[in-house]
C-alpha positions in Angstrom: 58.2 77.0 61.8 56.6 77.2 58.4 53.2 78.3 59.9 54.8 81.3 61.6 56.8 82.2 58.5 53.7 82.0 56.3 51.8 84.3 58.7 54.6 86.8 58.8 54.9 86.9 55.0 51.2 87.4 54.6 51.2 90.3 57.0 54.2 91.9 55.2 52.4 91.4 51.8 49.3 93.1 53.2 51.4 96.0 54.3 52.8 96.5 50.8 49.4 96.5 49.3 47.5 98.8 51.7 50.1 101.4 52.7 51.1 103.1 55.9 47.8 102.9 57.7 47.8 99.1 57.8 51.6 99.2 58.5 50.8 100.9 61.8 48.3 98.2 62.7 50.5 95.3 61.6 53.8 96.4 63.2 52.9 94.9 66.6 51.6 91.7 65.1 54.7 91.2 62.9 57.0 91.9 65.9 55.0 89.4 68.0 55.3 86.7 65.2 59.0 87.3 64.7 59.6 87.2 68.4 57.8 83.8 68.6 60.0 82.5 65.8 63.1 83.6 67.6 61.9 81.9 70.8 61.6 78.6 68.9 65.3 78.6 68.2 66.8 80.3 71.2 67.4 79.4 74.8 65.3 81.3 77.3 67.4 84.1 78.9 68.5 83.5 82.4 67.1 86.0 84.9 70.6 86.7 86.4 72.0 87.7 83.0 69.6 90.6 82.5 71.1 94.0 83.3 69.6 95.7 86.2 67.3 98.6 85.2 68.3 102.1 86.1 65.9 104.9 87.0 65.3 107.9 84.8 67.3 111.0 85.6 65.4 113.5 87.8 65.7 116.4 90.2 65.6 116.0 93.9 64.9 118.9 96.3 67.7 119.4 98.9 68.0 121.9 101.6 71.0 124.2 101.3 73.8 123.3 103.6 77.5 123.8 104.1 79.2 121.1 102.0 82.6 121.9 103.3 81.5 121.2 106.9 78.8 118.6 106.5 80.4 116.5 103.7 78.6 114.6 101.0 76.0 112.8 103.1 72.8 114.5 101.9 73.9 114.0 98.3 74.7 110.4 98.5 71.6 109.7 100.6 69.4 111.2 97.9 71.4 109.2 95.2 70.9 105.9 97.0 67.2 106.6 97.3 67.1 107.2 93.6 69.1 104.1 92.8 66.8 101.9 94.9 63.9 102.8 92.5 65.7 101.2 89.6 68.0 98.5 91.1 66.7 95.1 92.3 69.5 95.0 94.9 70.5 98.4 96.2 71.7 97.3 99.6 75.3 97.7 100.8 76.1 100.5 98.4 79.2 102.6 98.8 80.9 105.3 96.8 84.2 106.4 95.2 84.7 109.9 93.6 85.9 110.1 90.0 85.8 113.8 89.6 84.5 116.9 91.5 84.0 120.5 90.4 82.9 122.7 93.3 82.3 126.5 93.2 82.6 128.3 96.6 81.2 131.7 97.1 83.1 134.5 98.9 81.2 133.5 102.1 82.7 130.1 101.8 79.4 128.3 101.0 79.1 126.1 97.9 77.3 127.7 95.0 77.3 124.7 92.6 78.7 121.2 92.3 79.2 118.6 89.6 80.5 115.2 90.6 81.0 111.8 88.9 81.0 108.9 91.2 81.6 105.1 91.2 78.8 103.1 92.8 79.8 99.8 94.4 77.7 97.0 95.8 79.5 94.9 98.5 82.8 96.5 97.4 82.5 95.6 93.7 82.0 98.1 90.8 78.3 98.6 90.0 78.0 101.7 87.7 78.9 105.3 87.3 76.6 108.1 88.4 76.6 111.9 88.0 75.3 114.5 90.4 74.8 118.2 89.7 73.7 120.6 92.4 72.8 124.3 92.4 72.5 126.2 95.7 70.0 128.7 94.2 67.4 126.1 93.4 68.6 123.6 96.0 67.9 120.8 93.5 70.1 117.8 92.9 70.2 116.3 89.4 71.3 112.7 89.1 71.9 110.4 86.2 73.8 107.2 85.1 77.1 108.5 83.7 79.5 105.8 82.4 82.4 108.1 81.7 86.0 107.8 82.7 88.8 105.3 82.4 87.6 103.0 85.2 84.1 102.9 83.8 84.8 102.7 80.0 88.0 100.6 80.0 89.1 99.0 83.2 85.7 97.8 84.2 85.7 95.6 81.2 89.2 94.2 81.6 91.2 92.5 84.3 92.0 95.8 86.1 91.1 96.0 89.8 87.7 97.7 89.9 87.0 97.2 93.6 86.7 100.2 95.9 89.8 102.4 96.1 90.5 104.0 99.5 92.1 107.0 97.8 88.7 108.0 96.4 86.4 107.6 99.4 84.0 110.5 99.8 85.0 110.9 103.5 88.6 111.3 102.5 87.7 114.0 99.9 85.5 115.8 102.4 88.3 115.7 105.0 90.8 117.2 102.6 88.4 119.9 101.5 88.1 121.0 105.1 91.9 121.1 105.3 92.1 123.9 102.6 93.0 127.4 103.9 89.8 128.7 102.5 89.8 132.2 103.9 93.4 132.9 102.8 92.6 131.5 99.4 89.7 133.8 99.0 91.8 136.7 99.9 94.7 135.8 97.6 92.7 134.7 94.6 89.6 136.8 95.0 86.1 136.1 93.5 84.4 132.7 93.9 86.8 129.8 94.0 86.6 126.6 91.8 87.9 123.6 93.7 88.5 120.5 91.5 89.5 116.9 92.0 90.1 114.3 89.3 91.1 110.7 90.1 93.4 110.5 87.2 95.4 113.7 87.6 98.5 114.6 89.5 101.1 117.4 89.3 103.9 117.2 86.9 107.4 116.9 88.2 108.8 120.4 89.1 105.4 122.1 89.3 104.7 124.4 92.3 102.5 122.8 94.9 101.4 123.1 98.5 102.8 120.0 100.3 100.0 119.4 102.8 102.1 116.8 104.6 104.0 119.7 106.1 100.7 121.2 107.3 101.4 124.9 106.3 99.4 127.5 108.2 97.4 129.6 105.9 98.2 130.5 102.3 100.4 133.3 100.9 100.3 133.6 97.1 103.8 135.1 96.9 105.3 132.3 98.9 103.4 129.8 96.8 104.6 131.2 93.5 108.2 131.2 94.9 107.8 127.5 95.5 108.3 127.7 99.3 105.4 125.3 100.0 106.9 122.6 97.8 107.7 121.3 94.3 106.2 118.1 92.8 108.7 115.3 92.2 106.5 113.1 90.1 105.8 110.6 92.9 102.3 109.3 93.7 100.4 112.4 94.9 96.7 113.0 95.7 95.8 116.5 94.5 93.1 119.2 94.9 93.4 122.3 92.6 91.9 125.7 93.5 91.6 128.6 91.0 89.5 131.6 90.2 86.0 130.6 89.2 85.5 133.6 87.0 87.5 134.4 83.8 88.9 130.9 83.7 90.1 131.3 80.1 92.1 134.3 81.0 95.8 133.8 80.6 96.6 135.2 84.0 94.2 132.9 85.9 96.0 131.6 89.0 95.8 127.9 90.1 97.0 126.5 93.4 97.7 122.8 93.8 97.3 121.2 97.2 99.0 117.8 97.4 98.3 115.1 100.1 99.7 111.7 100.5 97.6 108.9 99.0 95.6 106.9 101.5 97.0 103.8 99.9 100.0 104.4 97.7 99.8 100.9 96.1 96.2 101.7 94.9 97.0 105.3 93.8 95.1 105.8 90.5 98.0 107.4 88.8 100.5 104.7 89.6 102.2 103.6 86.3 102.6 100.1 87.8 98.9 99.6 87.9 97.6 101.4 84.8 98.4 101.3 81.1 100.7 103.7 79.5 98.3 104.4 76.6 94.6 104.7 77.1 91.5 106.7 75.8 88.4 108.1 77.3 85.2 109.3 75.7 83.0 111.8 77.5 79.2 112.1 77.5 79.6 115.2 75.4 81.1 113.2 72.6 84.8 114.2 72.9 87.6 111.6 72.8 90.9 112.1 74.7 94.0 109.9 74.6 97.1 109.6 76.7 100.5 108.0 76.2 102.0 108.7 79.6 99.7 106.9 82.1 97.2 109.8 82.2 99.8 112.5 83.0 98.5 114.4 79.9 95.4 114.0 77.8 95.2 115.0 74.1 92.0 115.6 72.3 90.9 114.1 69.0 90.4 117.0 66.6 86.8 118.2 66.7 86.3 117.7 63.0 86.3 113.9 63.6 83.7 114.0 66.4 80.9 113.2 63.9 82.7 110.0 62.9 83.1 109.3 66.7 79.4 109.7 67.2 78.6 107.3 64.3 81.0 104.7 65.8 79.4 104.8 69.2 75.9 104.7 67.7 76.8 101.6 65.6 79.1 99.8 68.0 78.2 101.3 71.4 81.9 102.1 72.2 85.4 102.6 70.8 86.7 99.2 71.7 90.2 98.4 72.9 91.0 96.6 69.6 90.1 99.6 67.4 92.7 102.1 68.4 96.4 102.4 68.6 98.6 105.0 70.4 102.3 104.8 70.0 104.1 105.3 73.4 106.6 107.5 71.5 105.8 111.2 71.5 106.1 111.5 67.7 104.8 108.0 67.0 101.5 107.2 65.1 98.0 107.5 66.7 94.9 106.0 65.1 91.3 105.1 65.5 88.7 103.2 63.5 85.6 105.3 63.6 82.4 105.8 61.5 79.3 103.7 61.4 78.1 101.8 58.4 81.1 103.1 56.5 84.2 102.7 58.8 86.9 105.3 58.5 90.5 105.2 59.7 91.4 108.5 61.5 95.1 108.7 62.1 98.1 110.9 62.8 101.5 109.7 61.5 103.4 112.2 63.7 102.0 111.9 67.2 99.0 114.2 66.7 100.6 117.1 64.9 98.8 116.4 61.6 95.7 114.2 61.0 94.3 112.3 58.1 91.3 110.1 57.4 90.7 107.2 55.0 87.5 105.3 54.2 87.7 101.5 54.5 85.0 100.7 51.9 81.5 99.4 52.2 80.2 96.3 53.9 77.0 94.2 53.6 75.9 95.3 57.1 77.4 97.1 60.1 81.1 96.2 60.4 81.2 95.5 64.2 84.7 94.1 64.1 87.3 96.9 64.0 91.0 96.5 64.5 94.0 98.9 64.6 97.5 98.0 65.7 101.0 99.3 65.2 104.4 97.7 64.7 107.7 98.9 66.4 108.8 100.5 63.1 105.7 102.7 62.9 103.7 100.6 60.4 99.9 100.7 61.1 97.5 97.8 60.3 93.7 98.3 60.3 90.9 95.8 59.7 87.1 95.9 59.6 84.5 93.3 58.9 81.1 91.7 59.6 80.2 88.0 59.8 78.1 86.2 57.2 74.4 86.8 57.4 71.7 85.2 55.2 70.7 87.5 52.4 73.7 89.8 52.8 76.8 87.7 53.1 79.9 88.8 55.0 83.1 90.7 54.4 86.4 91.5 56.1 89.3 93.7 54.9 92.9 94.3 56.1 94.9 97.5 55.4 98.5 98.6 55.9 100.1 102.1 56.2 103.9 102.1 56.0 105.9 104.9 57.7 106.1 107.8 55.4 103.3 106.4 53.2 100.5 108.4 51.7 97.8 106.2 53.1 96.5 102.7 53.8 96.6 100.0 51.1 94.5 96.9 51.0 96.3 93.6 51.6 95.4 90.2 50.2 94.1 87.9 52.9 94.8 84.2 53.3 92.7 82.1 50.9 90.8 80.4 53.9 89.5 83.8 55.0 86.4 83.8 52.8 84.2 86.5 54.4 82.1 84.2 56.5 83.9 85.3 59.6 85.7 88.6 60.1 89.2 89.4 61.4 88.8 90.0 65.1 92.4 90.8 66.1 95.8 91.9 64.8 99.2 92.2 66.4 102.4 93.4 64.8 105.9 92.6 66.0 109.5 93.5 65.0 111.0 92.4 61.7 107.8 92.6 59.7 106.0 89.9 61.8 102.2 90.1 61.7 99.6 87.8 63.3 95.8 88.1 62.7 93.0 86.2 64.4 89.8 85.4 62.5 86.5 84.7 64.3 85.1 81.1 64.1 81.7 79.6 64.8 80.0 80.0 68.1 80.7 76.3 68.9 84.5 76.9 68.8 86.3 78.5 71.7 89.3 79.4 69.6 89.9 81.7 66.6 91.8 80.8 63.5 95.3 82.3 63.4 97.5 83.4 60.5 101.1 84.6 60.4 102.8 86.8 57.9 106.6 87.2 58.1 106.6 90.0 55.5 104.1 92.7 56.7 101.1 91.0 55.2 102.4 90.0 51.8 102.2 86.2 52.4 100.5 84.1 54.9 100.7 80.7 56.7 98.5 79.0 59.3 99.6 79.4 62.9 98.9 76.5 65.3 98.6 76.9 69.1 98.3 74.3 71.8 94.7 75.1 72.7 94.3 71.8 74.7 97.1 72.9 77.1 95.4 76.3 77.6 92.0 74.6 78.2 93.6 72.4 81.0 94.4 75.7 82.8 90.8 76.8 82.6 91.2 79.1 79.6 88.3 79.4 77.1 86.4 81.8 74.9 89.5 83.4 73.5 88.6 85.9 70.9 91.4 88.0 69.5 95.2 88.3 69.3 96.2 91.2 71.6 100.0 91.6 71.2 103.1 90.0 69.7 106.5 90.7 71.3 110.1 89.6 70.7 112.0 89.1 73.9 115.7 90.0 74.5 116.8 86.5 73.9 115.1 86.5 70.5 112.1 84.3 71.5 108.5 85.5 71.0 105.4 85.9 73.2 101.9 86.0 71.8 98.9 87.0 73.9 95.2 86.2 73.1 92.3 87.8 75.0 88.5 87.8 75.2 88.0 91.6 74.5 85.6 92.8 73.4 83.2 89.8 73.8 84.6 88.6 77.1 82.1 86.5 79.2 81.3 88.1 82.5 83.8 86.7 85.1 86.3 85.6 82.4 88.4 88.6 81.8 91.8 87.0 81.6 94.1 86.4 78.6 96.4 83.6 77.6 100.1 84.0 76.8 102.0 81.6 74.5 105.8 81.4 73.8 107.9 80.2 70.9 111.5 80.5 69.6 110.2 81.6 66.2 106.8 83.1 65.2 105.9 80.2 63.0 106.2 77.9 66.0 106.1 75.5 67.6 104.2 77.4 70.4 103.9 76.4 74.0 101.2 77.6 76.4 102.8 79.7 79.1 100.3 81.3 81.5 96.8 82.7 82.2 97.1 86.3 83.4 95.6 89.8 83.2 96.1 91.5 79.8 98.8 94.2 80.0 97.7 95.4 76.6 99.9 98.4 76.1 102.5 98.4 78.8 
């Protein structure tokens, strides 16, 4: 150990004396030495834990053909060929469609296409991929594209990420062929834009074409009069068709074609399967959030997208624990964004007005970020980083009361000394607040603290970890939610996000008559974080 450290220090001293030329020569040697030091104190990585490499994006030449008639075969064949260049195991691949944007010319042939797909191996989610095709060049562009609720959120939680029969490419192709294309061209004119999104459905009362009645042709006047059907809000699989040109014009006409889901229980808009509140971040750096199971998506104001980019660069994602969306239309919405200097971006009135507040500075990147809300509209935010030699550690907790001017710093329990950060926070009714604090890597359980008065005073919270362990629960990381039941009792949920071990994506629920205990272990289950 000492020999390697001495060598490394000598090289660094030489760099400081001789300038940038020697720096360029020494960089490789220093990296090699530091790598060897690290290997002395680390367990060799297991081969199966290494992520499979993905190929670089590239163009593939394709012959022009009729997508409406021939389906997606040539596209997916080219995509599979591309994937095999980067994946160790590219056998038994299959596909679901996340979104499709298809432009049809006046002759009915496709002019361009953009599609986001889910790739599966043996029926289990593998990764997201994007395809872009242009009929003029006949070239297919393909890239890894982890965008969308399934890819960003559900794939890292307990949600069912296996193949969905509602999104099979064959089903989409079949329903594309069912569109009355000639009549649509005549009614709408110009090239047509056909769109499909896995997470969209018509609002109740909207004019639609009910394809279960198999109407012959399409008449715009009959459609506008609602004679083809009205949406009732039930599970509905939908294709939309509109004018491809002048899409921002107020008079642009859109026709919604609705089919029965192939499997209603697995319908992607089913509120029984998906969370009421959720977010999605696009590759273009935009953040959208929903409070009605994906019925509507609202955009984070563009002036905060720089903070969003910093957050993703520093932390790779906006984690589940770092945002809160009230299910109430006028309730608070908030996100912890920013990089080295975290910032709370929040709206106290459901997105009508927005504010931001810095959370101070930290010894190094604050990779633990929390935001939660209480039933009365109070927001709590936390950020922190664990202790590191030479820099130390720090964690902070803030509160914003309804009608308040901003977030105020709270005094933490004396035992929270900055060695480990707050990794979870959950607020309940009557001012109850529970925080979880990270512990050493040898400990499967966090430290828990309870405040009965909105963070003004604290006491240690004890949970029966042994009972949970007997049920196979381990590696719990953060408190996810705290709820009071109709009979006055309480439930507390702890989960592994965002550091869940692959294959261990459950949470543990505990119950008590009072928040200060005693608590009983109740069950291991998927985490219904915001239902």
